[in-house]
C-alpha positions in Angstrom: 0.0 0.0 0.0 1.2 3.5 -0.8 1.8 5.8 2.0 -0.5 8.9 2.3 0.6 11.9 4.2 -2.0 14.7 4.8 -4.5 13.2 2.4 -7.6 15.3 1.4 -10.5 14.1 -0.7 -12.4 16.7 -2.6 -15.7 16.9 -4.5 -17.4 20.0 -6.1 -18.5 22.5 -3.5 -22.0 23.8 -3.2 -25.1 22.2 -4.6 -25.3 20.5 -8.0 -28.5 21.0 -9.8 -29.7 18.7 -12.6 -32.8 18.2 -14.6 -34.7 14.9 -14.8 -33.4 13.0 -17.8 -30.0 14.6 -18.0 -26.7 13.2 -17.0 -25.0 13.9 -13.6 -21.2 13.9 -13.4 -19.6 14.3 -10.0 -15.7 14.5 -10.0 -13.7 13.3 -7.0 -10.0 13.6 -6.5 -7.4 13.1 -3.8 -4.8 15.8 -3.1 -1.3 15.4 -1.7 -1.2 11.8 -3.1 2.3 10.7 -4.2 1.8 7.0 -4.5 2.7 5.3 -7.7 -0.5 3.1 -8.0 -4.1 3.9 -8.5 -6.1 5.2 -5.6 -9.3 3.4 -4.7 -12.6 5.3 -4.4 -16.0 4.4 -2.8 -19.2 6.2 -3.5 -22.2 6.3 -1.2 -25.6 8.0 -1.5 -28.0 9.3 1.0 -31.5 10.6 0.2 -32.8 13.5 2.3 -32.8 12.5 6.0 -31.6 8.8 5.5 -28.3 7.1 6.0 -25.7 6.6 3.3 -26.1 3.5 1.1 -23.1 2.0 -0.8 -23.4 3.1 -4.5 -20.2 2.1 -6.4 -16.6 1.3 -5.7 -13.5 1.2 -7.9 -12.0 -1.8 -6.1 -14.7 -3.9 -4.4 -17.2 -5.6 -6.7 -19.7 -6.4 -4.0 -19.6 -2.9 -2.5 -22.8 -1.5 -4.2 -26.1 -2.0 -2.5 -28.7 -4.3 -4.1 -30.8 -1.2 -5.0 -28.2 0.0 -7.5 -26.8 -3.3 -8.8 -29.3 -3.3 -11.8 -28.5 0.3 -12.8 -24.8 -0.4 -12.6 -25.2 -3.4 -14.8 -27.2 -1.4 -17.4 -24.5 1.3 -17.4 -26.7 4.0 -16.1 -24.3 4.4 -13.1 -20.6 4.0 -13.8 -17.2 5.2 -12.5 -14.7 6.7 -14.9 -11.1 7.1 -13.7 -9.4 10.2 -15.1 -6.1 9.8 -13.2 -4.5 7.7 -10.4 -5.9 10.1 -7.9 -9.2 11.1 -9.6 -12.4 9.5 -10.6 -15.8 10.7 -11.9 -19.3 9.4 -11.0 -21.6 9.3 -14.0 -25.4 8.9 -13.6 -27.3 8.9 -16.8 -30.9 9.8 -17.1 -31.1 11.4 -13.7 -34.4 10.7 -11.8 -36.0 12.6 -9.0 -35.0 9.7 -6.6 -31.3 10.6 -7.4 -31.7 13.9 -5.4 -29.7 13.8 -2.1 -26.1 13.7 -0.8 -23.3 11.8 -2.5 -20.1 10.9 -0.5 -16.7 10.1 -2.1 -14.3 8.3 0.3 -10.9 6.5 0.0 -10.1 3.5 2.2 -7.0 3.9 4.4 -4.4 1.4 5.6 -2.3 4.1 7.4 -1.3 3.5 11.0 -2.4 6.9 11.9 -5.1 9.0 10.3 -3.8 12.1 8.6 -6.2 14.4 6.7 -9.7 14.0 5.3 -10.6 10.6 3.7 -14.1 11.6 2.4 -16.1 14.5 1.1 -19.9 15.0 0.4 -21.8 17.0 -2.2 -25.6 17.7 -2.4 -27.4 17.2 -5.7 -30.8 18.7 -6.5 -33.0 17.2 -9.3 -35.5 19.4 -11.0 -38.3 18.6 -13.3 -37.8 19.3 -17.1 -39.5 22.6 -17.6 -37.6 23.8 -20.7 -39.5 23.9 -23.9 -37.6 24.5 -27.2 -39.2 24.4 -30.6 -39.1 25.8 -34.2 -41.4 28.4 -35.5 -43.0 25.9 -37.9 -43.1 22.1 -38.2 -41.8 20.4 -40.1 -38.7 22.6 -40.6 -39.2 24.6 -43.8 -36.7 24.7 -46.7 -35.9 28.2 -47.8 -34.7 28.8 -51.4 -33.0 32.1 -51.8 -30.9 34.1 -54.2 -27.6 35.4 -53.1 -28.1 38.8 -51.7 -31.7 38.3 -50.6 -32.6 38.5 -46.8 -34.0 35.7 -44.7 -35.1 35.2 -41.0 -35.2 32.1 -38.8 -37.1 31.8 -35.5 -37.2 29.3 -32.6 -39.0 29.4 -29.3 -37.5 28.7 -25.8 -39.2 28.9 -22.4 -38.5 27.5 -18.9 -41.0 26.9 -16.0 -38.4 26.0 -13.5 -39.2 27.0 -9.9 -35.7 28.1 -9.5 -34.3 31.3 -11.0 -32.6 30.0 -14.2 -31.2 31.8 -17.3 -31.4 30.7 -20.9 -28.5 30.8 -23.5 -29.2 30.4 -27.2 -26.8 29.5 -30.1 -27.7 29.5 -33.8 -25.6 26.8 -35.7 -25.5 25.9 -39.4 -24.6 22.5 -40.7 -23.2 22.0 -44.2 -22.3 18.4 -44.6 -20.1 17.2 -41.7 -19.0 20.7 -40.9 -20.6 22.8 -38.3 -20.3 26.5 -37.8 -21.5 28.8 -35.1 -23.4 31.8 -36.5 -24.4 33.9 -33.5 -24.9 33.1 -29.8 -26.6 34.8 -26.8 -25.0 33.8 -23.5 -26.8 33.2 -20.2 -25.3 36.6 -19.1 -27.0 38.4 -22.0 -23.9 38.9 -24.3 -23.8 38.3 -28.0 -20.9 36.3 -29.5 -20.6 36.0 -33.4 -19.2 32.8 -34.7 -15.9 32.5 -36.6 -16.3 34.2 -39.9 -19.4 36.2 -38.9 -17.7 38.9 -36.9 -17.7 41.5 -39.7 -21.2 40.7 -40.8 -22.4 41.0 -37.2 -20.7 44.3 -36.5 -22.0 45.7 -39.8 -25.6 44.6 -38.9 -25.9 42.1 -41.7 -26.4 39.2 -39.1 -28.6 40.0 -36.1 -30.3 38.1 -33.2 -33.5 39.5 -31.8 -36.1 38.4 -29.3 -39.7 38.4 -30.4 -42.1 38.4 -27.5 -41.2 36.5 -24.4 -40.1 33.2 -25.8 -39.1 33.7 -29.5 -35.6 34.3 -30.8 -35.1 35.5 -34.4 -31.9 35.2 -36.5 -31.9 37.9 -39.3 -29.6 37.9 -42.3 -30.0 41.0 -44.5 -27.9 39.7 -47.5 -27.6 36.0 -48.0 -24.3 34.7 -49.2 -23.4 31.4 -50.8 -21.7 30.4 -47.5 -25.1 30.8 -45.7 -26.4 27.6 -47.3 -27.1 24.7 -44.9 -29.3 23.4 -42.1 -29.8 25.7 -39.2 -30.3 24.6 -35.6 -31.3 26.5 -32.5 -29.4 25.2 -29.4 -30.8 26.4 -26.0 -29.1 25.8 -22.7 -30.5 26.5 -19.2 -28.2 27.9 -16.5 -28.5 28.4 -12.8 -26.3 30.4 -10.4 -25.2 28.5 -7.1 -23.1 30.4 -4.6 -21.9 32.8 -7.4 -21.0 30.0 -9.9 -23.0 29.3 -13.0 -24.0 25.8 -13.8 -25.5 24.5 -17.1 -28.3 22.3 -16.0 -29.5 21.1 -19.4 -29.3 21.8 -23.2 -31.8 21.2 -26.0 -31.5 21.7 -29.8 -34.0 21.8 -32.5 -33.8 21.9 -36.3 -35.3 25.2 -37.5 -34.9 25.3 -41.3 -32.8 24.4 -44.3 -31.5 27.4 -46.4 -30.7 26.8 -50.1 -28.8 29.7 -51.9 -29.5 29.6 -55.6 -26.4 30.7 -57.6 -26.7 33.8 -59.6 -26.7 33.2 -63.3 -24.0 35.3 -64.9 -22.4 34.9 -68.4 -20.1 37.1 -70.4 -19.9 36.8 -74.1 -17.3 38.3 -76.5 -16.7 37.9 -80.3 -14.7 34.7 -81.0 -12.3 35.9 -83.7 -11.6 39.4 -84.7 -9.2 40.7 -87.4 -8.0 44.3 -87.5 -5.5 46.1 -89.6 -2.4 47.6 -88.0 -2.8 51.2 -87.1 -6.6 51.0 -86.9 -8.9 50.7 -83.8 -9.9 47.5 -82.1 -13.4 47.5 -80.8 -14.6 44.5 -78.7 -18.0 44.2 -77.0 -18.7 42.3 -73.8 -22.4 41.3 -73.4 -23.5 40.4 -69.9 -26.4 38.0 -69.2 -27.8 37.5 -65.6 -31.0 36.6 -63.9 -30.6 39.3 -61.3 -32.8 42.4 -61.6 -32.4 43.8 -58.1 -30.0 46.5 -57.0 -26.7 45.0 -58.1 -23.7 46.6 -59.6 -21.4 45.0 -62.2 -17.6 45.3 -62.3 -16.0 44.7 -65.7 -12.4 44.1 -66.5 -10.7 43.4 -69.8 -7.4 41.5 -69.8 -5.0 40.4 -72.5 -2.9 37.3 -72.8 -0.7 35.6 -75.4 -2.3 32.3 -74.5 -5.9 31.3 -74.7 -6.0 30.6 -71.0 -6.5 33.7 -68.7 -5.3 31.8 -65.6 -1.8 31.4 -67.0 0.9 33.9 -65.9 1.7 36.7 -68.2 -1.8 38.1 -68.7 -2.2 41.8 -68.0 -5.1 44.1 -67.3 -6.0 46.5 -70.0 -9.0 48.4 -68.5 -11.4 48.1 -65.6 -14.8 49.6 -64.7 -15.4 49.3 -61.0 -18.8 49.1 -59.3 -18.8 52.9 -58.9 -18.6 53.3 -62.7 -15.0 54.6 -62.6 -12.8 53.6 -65.5 -9.1 52.6 -64.9 -7.3 52.0 -68.2 -3.8 51.8 -69.7 -2.6 54.2 -72.4 -4.2 53.8 -75.8 -7.1 51.8 -74.3 -10.6 53.0 -73.4 -13.6 51.2 -71.8 -17.1 52.5 -72.3 -20.5 51.5 -71.0 -23.0 51.4 -73.8 -26.0 50.1 -71.9 -26.8 48.1 -68.8 -25.5 44.8 -70.2 -23.0 45.9 -72.9 -19.4 47.1 -72.4 -17.0 48.1 -75.2 -13.1 47.9 -75.2 -11.5 50.3 -77.6 -7.8 50.0 -78.5 -6.3 52.7 -80.6 -3.5 52.4 -83.1 -3.1 48.6 -82.9 0.1 46.9 -83.8 1.5 43.4 -83.9 1.9 43.4 -80.2 -1.9 43.6 -79.8 -2.3 40.2 -81.5 -3.5 37.7 -78.9 -6.5 36.8 -76.7 -8.8 39.2 -74.9 -10.9 38.2 -71.9 -13.9 39.9 -70.3 -14.1 39.5 -66.5 -17.5 40.4 -64.9 -18.3 40.5 -61.2 -21.7 41.3 -59.6 -21.8 43.2 -56.3 -24.8 43.4 -54.1 -25.1 46.1 -51.4 -24.9 45.0 -47.8 -25.7 46.5 -44.4 -24.1 49.8 -43.5 -23.0 50.7 -47.1 -21.0 47.5 -47.5 -20.8 45.5 -50.7 -20.3 41.8 -51.3 -19.6 39.9 -54.5 -22.5 37.6 -55.5 -21.3 36.3 -58.8 -18.4 36.4 -61.2 -17.8 35.1 -64.7 -15.0 35.1 -67.3 -15.7 35.1 -71.0 -14.2 32.7 -73.5 -11.1 34.2 -75.2 -11.6 36.6 -78.1 -8.8 35.9 -80.6 -7.6 39.1 -82.2 -5.3 39.0 -85.2 -3.6 42.2 -86.4 -3.0 42.3 -90.1 -0.2 44.4 -91.2 -0.1 46.4 -94.4 3.7 46.4 -94.9 5.0 49.4 -96.9 5.6 48.6 -100.5 8.6 50.3 -102.1 11.4 49.7 -104.6 15.2 50.4 -104.1 17.5 51.5 -106.9 21.3 51.9 -106.6 23.3 53.9 -109.1 26.9 55.2 -109.2 26.9 59.0 -109.6 30.8 59.0 -109.7 32.7 56.1 -111.1 36.5 55.9 -110.7 38.7 55.6 -113.7 41.9 55.3 -111.8 43.0 54.4 -108.3 42.5 57.3 -105.8 39.6 58.6 -107.8 36.4 59.2 -105.7 33.4 56.9 -105.9 29.9 57.9 -105.1 26.8 55.6 -104.8 23.2 56.8 -104.4 20.6 54.4 -103.0 17.1 55.7 -103.7 13.7 54.6 -102.4 10.9 54.9 -105.0 7.3 53.9 -105.5 6.5 54.0 -101.9 3.1 52.7 -100.9 1.5 52.3 -97.5 4.3 54.4 -96.1 2.6 56.5 -93.5 4.0 58.8 -90.8 4.8 55.9 -88.5 7.3 54.3 -91.1 10.9 55.4 -91.5 13.6 54.0 -93.8 17.2 53.2 -93.0 20.0 51.7 -95.1 22.7 49.1 -94.9 25.7 49.1 -97.3 27.4 45.8 -98.4 30.5 45.0 -100.4 31.1 41.7 -102.3 34.4 41.0 -104.0 34.5 40.1 -107.7 35.3 36.5 -108.4 35.8 34.9 -111.7 35.3 31.4 -110.4 32.0 29.9 -109.1 33.1 30.0 -105.5 30.6 31.6 -103.1 31.7 35.0 -101.8 30.2 36.3 -98.7 29.1 39.9 -98.4 30.9 42.2 -96.1 28.9 44.8 -94.1 30.2 48.3 -94.5 27.7 50.2 -92.4 24.2 49.6 -91.0 21.7 52.2 -89.7 19.3 51.3 -86.9 15.8 52.6 -86.5 17.0 55.4 -84.2 19.4 56.6 -87.0 22.4 55.2 -85.2 25.1 54.3 -87.7 27.4 51.3 -87.0 30.4 50.5 -89.1 31.6 47.1 -90.2 35.1 45.8 -89.7 36.1 46.6 -93.3 35.1 50.2 -93.1 35.5 51.2 -89.5 39.0 52.6 -89.7 38.6 54.3 -93.1 35.3 55.8 -92.0 37.1 57.2 -88.9 39.8 58.6 -91.2 37.1 60.3 -93.4 37.8 58.1 -96.4 34.4 56.5 -96.2 31.4 58.9 -96.0 27.9 57.7 -95.4 25.2 60.3 -95.6 21.5 60.9 -96.1 20.7 63.8 -98.3 16.9 63.3 -98.6 14.3 61.2 -96.9 14.4 58.7 -99.7 18.1 59.0 -100.8 21.2 57.5 -99.1 24.7 58.2 -100.3 28.0 56.4 -99.9 31.2 58.1 -101.0 34.8 56.8 -101.1 37.1 59.7 -101.2 40.1 57.7 -102.5 39.2 54.5 -104.2 41.9 51.8 -104.0 42.4 48.7 -106.0 41.0 46.6 -103.1 37.8 48.6 -103.3 36.9 47.2 -106.7 33.9 44.9 -106.5 30.1 44.8 -106.2 28.2 47.2 -103.9 24.6 47.0 -103.0 22.3 48.6 -100.4 19.5 47.2 -98.3 16.7 49.6 -97.3 14.8 48.7 -94.1 11.3 49.9 -93.2 10.8 50.6 -89.5 7.4 50.8 -87.9 6.8 53.0 -84.9 5.4 51.2 -81.9 3.0 52.5 -79.2 5.9 52.9 -76.8 7.7 55.1 -79.3 10.1 52.4 -80.2 10.8 51.3 -83.8 10.6 47.7 -85.1 12.0 46.6 -88.4 9.2 45.4 -90.6 10.7 44.9 -94.1 14.0 44.7 -96.0 14.4 45.4 -99.8 17.7 44.7 -101.6 19.0 46.7 -104.5 20.7 45.3 -107.5 24.5 45.4 -107.2 26.6 48.0 -108.8 30.1 46.9 -110.0 33.0 49.3 -109.4 35.8 48.3 -111.7 38.6 49.7 -113.8 41.2 47.9 -115.8 44.6 47.8 -114.1 47.3 48.8 -116.6 50.8 49.5 -115.7 51.8 53.1 -115.5 54.1 54.1 -118.3 56.6 56.9 -117.8 59.2 57.7 -120.5 62.0 60.4 -120.1 64.2 61.5 -122.9 67.2 63.7 -122.3 69.0 65.7 -125.0 71.9 68.1 -125.3 71.3 71.2 -127.4 75.0 72.0 -127.7 76.9 68.7 -128.3 80.4 70.0 -127.6 81.9 72.6 -125.4 85.1 73.3 -123.5 85.8 73.7 -119.8 84.4 76.9 -118.4 81.4 76.9 -120.7 77.8 76.3 -119.8 76.4 72.8 -119.9 72.7 72.5 -120.8 70.4 69.4 -120.8 66.6 69.2 -121.4 64.4 66.3 -120.3 61.1 65.6 -122.1 58.5 63.5 -120.1 55.6 61.4 -121.5 53.3 59.2 -119.4 50.4 56.8 -119.8 47.8 55.4 -117.4 48.7 58.0 -114.8 45.9 60.2 -113.5 46.6 64.0 -113.6 50.3 63.6 -113.3 52.8 66.0 -111.9 56.5 65.4 -112.1 59.4 65.8 -109.9 62.9 65.8 -111.4 66.3 64.9 -109.9 69.6 65.5 -111.8 72.2 62.8 -111.2 75.8 62.5 -112.2 78.0 59.5 -112.7 81.6 59.1 -113.5 82.2 57.9 -117.0 83.2 54.3 -117.6 86.9 53.9 -117.1 87.2 56.5 -114.4 88.5 54.6 -111.4 88.6 57.6 -109.0 85.1 56.9 -107.7 83.6 54.0 -109.5 79.8 53.2 -109.3 79.1 56.4 -107.4 76.0 58.3 -108.3 75.8 61.9 -107.2 72.6 63.8 -106.7 73.0 67.4 -107.8 69.7 69.3 -107.8 66.0 68.5 -107.7 62.6 70.1 -108.4 59.6 68.5 -106.7 56.0 68.3 -108.0 55.2 71.7 -106.4 58.1 73.3 -108.4 60.3 73.7 -105.3 64.1 73.6 -106.1 66.5 72.0 -103.7 70.3 71.5 -103.9 71.1 67.9 -103.1 74.8 66.9 -102.8 76.2 70.0 -104.6 79.0 71.0 -102.2 81.1 73.4 -104.4 80.8 76.5 -102.3 82.3 78.6 -105.0 79.6 77.6 -107.4 76.5 77.7 -105.3 74.6 79.4 -108.1 76.4 77.4 -110.8 73.5 74.9 -111.3 70.0 75.7 -112.3 66.9 73.4 -112.8 63.8 74.9 -114.2 60.4 73.8 -115.6 59.9 74.8 -119.2 56.6 73.1 -119.7 54.4 70.7 -117.8 56.3 67.8 -119.3 59.7 69.5 -120.1 62.6 70.4 -117.8 65.9 72.1 -118.4 69.2 71.8 -116.4 72.1 74.2 -116.7 75.5 74.1 -115.2 77.6 77.3 -115.5 81.5 77.5 -115.6 82.0 73.8 -116.0 85.2 72.2 -114.8 87.2 69.2 -115.7 86.0 67.5 -112.5 82.4 67.8 -113.8 83.0 65.2 -116.4 80.6 62.3 -116.3 77.2 60.9 -117.3 74.2 63.1 -116.4 70.6 61.9 -116.2 67.1 63.1 -115.3 65.3 60.9 -112.7 61.6 61.8 -113.1 58.8 60.7 -110.7 55.2 61.0 -111.6 52.8 61.9 -108.8 49.0 61.6 -108.7 46.8 63.8 -106.5 45.2 62.2 -103.4 42.7 64.0 -101.2 43.2 67.4 -102.6 46.6 68.6 -101.5 48.2 65.1 -101.0 50.2 63.3 -103.6 50.8 59.6 -104.3 53.9 58.3 -106.2 52.7 56.7 -109.4 55.9 55.8 -111.4 59.6 56.6 -111.6 61.8 56.6 -114.7 65.4 57.4 -115.5 66.4 59.2 -118.7 69.1 58.3 -121.1 72.6 59.7 -120.1 74.2 62.8 -121.4 78.0 62.7 -121.1 80.3 65.6 -120.4 83.7 64.8 -121.8 86.5 67.3 -122.0 89.1 66.6 -124.7 92.2 68.3 -123.1 95.9 67.6 -123.0 96.5 69.1 -119.6 98.9 67.9 -116.9 98.6 64.6 -115.0 99.0 64.8 -111.2 100.2 62.0 -109.0 100.5 61.8 -105.2 102.8 59.7 -102.9 103.5 59.6 -99.2 107.0 59.4 -97.7 108.2 59.1 -94.1 111.7 59.1 -92.6 110.4 57.7 -89.4 108.1 54.7 -90.2 108.9 53.2 -86.8 109.0 55.5 -83.8 109.1 55.2 -80.0 106.1 56.5 -78.1 106.4 60.2 -77.6 108.6 60.8 -80.6 107.7 63.0 -83.6 106.1 61.4 -86.7 106.8 63.2 -90.0 104.8 62.3 -93.1 105.3 64.0 -96.5 102.7 64.2 -99.2 104.6 64.7 -102.5 102.8 65.7 -105.7 104.3 65.1 -109.1 103.2 66.7 -112.4 103.5 65.0 -115.7 102.8 66.4 -119.2 102.6 70.2 -119.8 104.6 72.4 -117.6 102.6 74.7 -115.4 103.5 77.9 -113.6 103.4 77.4 -109.9 101.0 80.3 -109.6 98.6 78.5 -111.9 98.3 75.5 -109.6 96.6 75.0 -106.2 95.8 71.9 -104.1 93.3 70.7 -101.6 95.2 68.2 -99.4 93.6 65.9 -96.8 95.3 63.3 -94.6 93.6 60.1 -93.6 94.6 57.2 -91.3 93.3 53.7 -90.9 94.3 52.5 -87.4 94.7 48.9 -88.2 97.2 46.5 -89.7 95.1 46.1 -92.8 92.7 48.5 -94.6 89.6 46.8 -93.2 88.4 49.8 -91.2 87.0 53.1 -92.3 89.5 55.8 -92.8 89.6 58.7 -90.3 90.2 62.3 -91.5 93.1 63.7 -89.6 93.7 67.2 -91.1 93.1 69.1 -94.3 94.5 72.2 -96.0 92.6 73.8 -98.8 94.0 75.7 -101.7 93.6 79.0 -99.8 95.9 77.8 -97.0 93.2 77.2 -94.4 94.0 74.2 -92.1 91.3 72.1 -90.5 92.2 69.5 -87.8 89.8 66.8 -86.5 89.4 66.2 -82.8 91.0 63.1 -81.3 90.6 61.2 -78.1 94.3 60.9 -77.2 97.0 63.4 -76.3 99.1 63.5 -79.4 98.8 66.7 -81.5 98.7 67.2 -85.3 100.1 69.9 -87.5 99.8 70.3 -91.3 101.9 72.7 -93.4 102.9 73.3 -96.9 106.7 72.8 -97.3 106.9 73.6 -101.0 104.7 74.0 -103.9 104.3 70.3 -104.3 105.1 69.0 -100.8 102.9 69.0 -97.7 104.1 67.9 -94.3 101.9 66.2 -91.6 103.5 66.0 -88.1 102.3 64.0 -85.1 103.7 65.4 -81.9 104.0 63.2 -78.8 102.9 60.1 -80.5 100.8 57.5 -78.7 100.1 53.8 -79.2 96.9 54.7 -80.9 98.7 56.6 -83.7 99.9 53.4 -85.4 98.3 52.4 -88.7 98.2 53.3 -92.4 98.5 56.9 -93.5 97.6 58.4 -96.9 96.9 61.7 -98.4 94.1 62.8 -100.8 94.8 65.6 -103.3 92.4 67.7 -105.4 94.3 69.8 -107.9 93.1 73.2 -109.2 94.4 74.5 -112.5 94.0 78.0 -113.7 92.5 78.1 -117.2 93.5 80.6 -120.0 90.3 82.4 -119.3 91.4 83.0 -115.7 89.0 80.7 -114.0 90.1 77.9 -111.8 89.3 74.3 -112.9 88.9 71.5 -110.4 90.7 68.4 -111.4 89.9 64.9 -110.4 90.8 63.9 -106.9 93.8 61.6 -106.5 94.9 59.4 -103.6 98.3 58.2 -102.5 99.3 54.8 -101.5 99.3 54.3 -97.7 102.4 54.1 -95.5 102.3 52.0 -92.3 103.6 53.7 -89.1 104.6 51.7 -86.1 104.7 53.2 -82.6 107.0 51.2 -80.1 107.4 51.5 -76.4 110.8 52.4 -74.7 111.3 49.7 -72.1 114.1 51.4 -70.2 112.2 54.6 -69.9 109.1 52.7 -69.0 110.6 50.9 -66.1 113.2 53.5 -65.0 111.0 55.5 -62.8 109.1 52.6 -61.2 112.5 50.9 -60.2 113.9 54.1 -58.7 110.7 54.7 -56.7 110.7 51.1 -55.5 114.4 51.1 -54.4 113.9 54.4 -52.6 110.8 53.3 -50.8 112.5 50.1 -49.7 115.6 51.9 -48.3 113.5 54.4 -46.4 111.3 51.6 -44.9 114.4 49.5 -43.8 116.1 52.5 -42.1 112.8 53.4 -40.3 112.5 49.8 -39.1 116.0 49.7 -37.7 115.5 53.0 -35.9 112.3 51.8 -34.3 114.0 48.6 -33.2 116.9 50.4 -31.7 114.8 52.8 -29.8 112.5 50.0 -28.5 115.5 48.0 -27.2 117.1 50.9 -25.4 114.2 52.7 -23.8 111.2 50.5 -23.8 112.6 47.0 -22.8 115.6 48.0 -20.5 116.1 46.0 -17.2 118.7 46.5 -14.4 120.4 43.3 -13.1 122.2 43.4 -9.7 124.9 40.8 -9.2 126.1 39.8 -5.8 129.8 39.4 -5.5 131.0 36.0 -4.3 133.3 35.6 -1.5 136.6 34.6 -2.8 138.2 34.1 0.5 136.8 30.6 0.8 136.9 27.7 -1.5 133.7 26.6 -3.0 132.4 23.2 -2.0 132.6 20.4 -4.4 128.9 19.9 -4.6 128.3 23.5 -5.7 127.4 23.9 -9.4 
């Protein structure tokens, strides 16, 4: 047995009141019970003034009295355990004899009694005086339309001798589901059911009393959710010691309400075709069986698919129940009559092709200016097809300028003609293409040159991008129906077929442009035959023979072919005649005249004859060259090098061809002196620092000349290598007027050049260095005075080289280092001896005191 400490048995306090025929439930529980097993309970009953009789027990089968055995067997009296320490006494179909006191007790096995082991409650049984009934029998069936009002009534009255209160609840059944509509509590408060709160507060659902025993449920606007069977549930309550007890409850079926659905249909045309740019007019016809105060709400929607429930549909216009229209741009919604609504779409385009739906909702007025939807319907889709009248036009391409040569301009005009159906919402743009000429059957793709979008934006292709930026390709639009393409400078690579594509663009409702049509032109072939440019130059000499000092004249006649608008530039060249070994294969540029007739001295370096050469333009194709006071050194072959230039881009020129004329020779038949030059040195091998002397000796053969009629330009050159594989270096020069010019050098030796005699010139190198070795030679240009008194320049002559060796003086090179070494060694040795001597006498000196031995005695034999 479990131990119980301070055990208390409890039953409801006060008096329990029940009505005959109802069920009595008395709970009993034990507090402060901590045992693990179930607690046993015994119930006893005592009628008014009698002793307690055993009624029922949870653990002893023979506990009940014989009077209650039969009711226990029938199940009218039973015990129901709700917990280990709690039990309920149930008495079904309470009778007046069940009025009295009921005692709940727990048997105890404790050694000492602690607490209360029983408790008693009084039960009163009243006669059934509650009468509940419907307003009519059998319960009627009400058939209503949505939005119509209805009322339901039930009666409830009680003749109880005690002061009781009635509570009433209206409930609707729709299949297995039950919903509370509106309740009146025993305390006189109204409680709307779930979903009826707003309708109750708006006054749409009300509960009123009619007379002393009738209760009326009023619904001003029936909804489809109001359909079902309505019950009136009445409960009777009594207050005992400040607590309310429900003593009985009765329910009665009042009526069945059937809400007839509102008939609503929306019809639209099935298929509609409209031309682009025109108006679309759709009518939505409404059919309904409602004639009362209802208001329609109409909405038009558009979808690409024939199902309005799919995503992507959009609302075009809406007419609300207050007849206010809400529409998008270019859309209007009108109310023609009570059952007809029109949708008007202006300026339709291809984007308006699709399916249109008419959505209709009927709204009925409710209580307190509220509205509720009673029906809605969606029409079948109205398929709308927008037919487009594309603009009809032709495109022609012609070449207004055709090039005959390279660098000529090319101009193409692309025109739009015979335009039909081209209204204000159509604009034209152009695309230019190029296709190369092919003689074979291979397919050649077209290359895009430029394309124009609907917003006039011009985009270049890869072929034309750079040339368009450089201004060589020009794309323009002179008129609304004419597009031009110009090539400022047509090249050979530009030859081929050109064609244009004119696109028609249609303006959309959102002000954007959509391409609707392309028309191709026939190609235009830009081609010219490529023939080699021919340039021929002929030179002639008006005076075939002349002597030195006279004027040389040469004319050059130019003829060209396959060159566009040529201009010529002329360059006069001179070559030494064949057999002249002084400067073989050397071409000298003398004077030039460019295509703009600007004269320029090229390599004419004779300062005394700066104005001695003239080149002039006689005619467009003829030029004349003159050289005044010719000299023997001017002998050679003279030519005209002519270049033909073609104009490019106005002031620019392109070289077309170059040709060289036949040579005109200047040959002086003279028996003048012959000059030779040689180099001699008495010191071909010197010691560094010694003087190097080099003599340039000129000898004259042939006719004897007066020394005053001769002059020389002498230049000394050196090649600082054992062979002649390096370039010669100019050392010093002395012109015929006695002016000496010496080149700068990177070492210390100095140069001097002097004229020793008429035919000898001395070059001296002072303080020679190792870098002064090498081959030395002199170059001599003789000048001879002619009988006319002018100086004639002879051909330049060169001497053979002489090799100079610079040696090093070994004795002098090592003399000073040896003397310096011996001197330093002697000084360092003497200094070391002096430091050692001083250190031994003053720094490391010690005094040693010796004791004198006694010599008066003999030393012992053992002493060392």
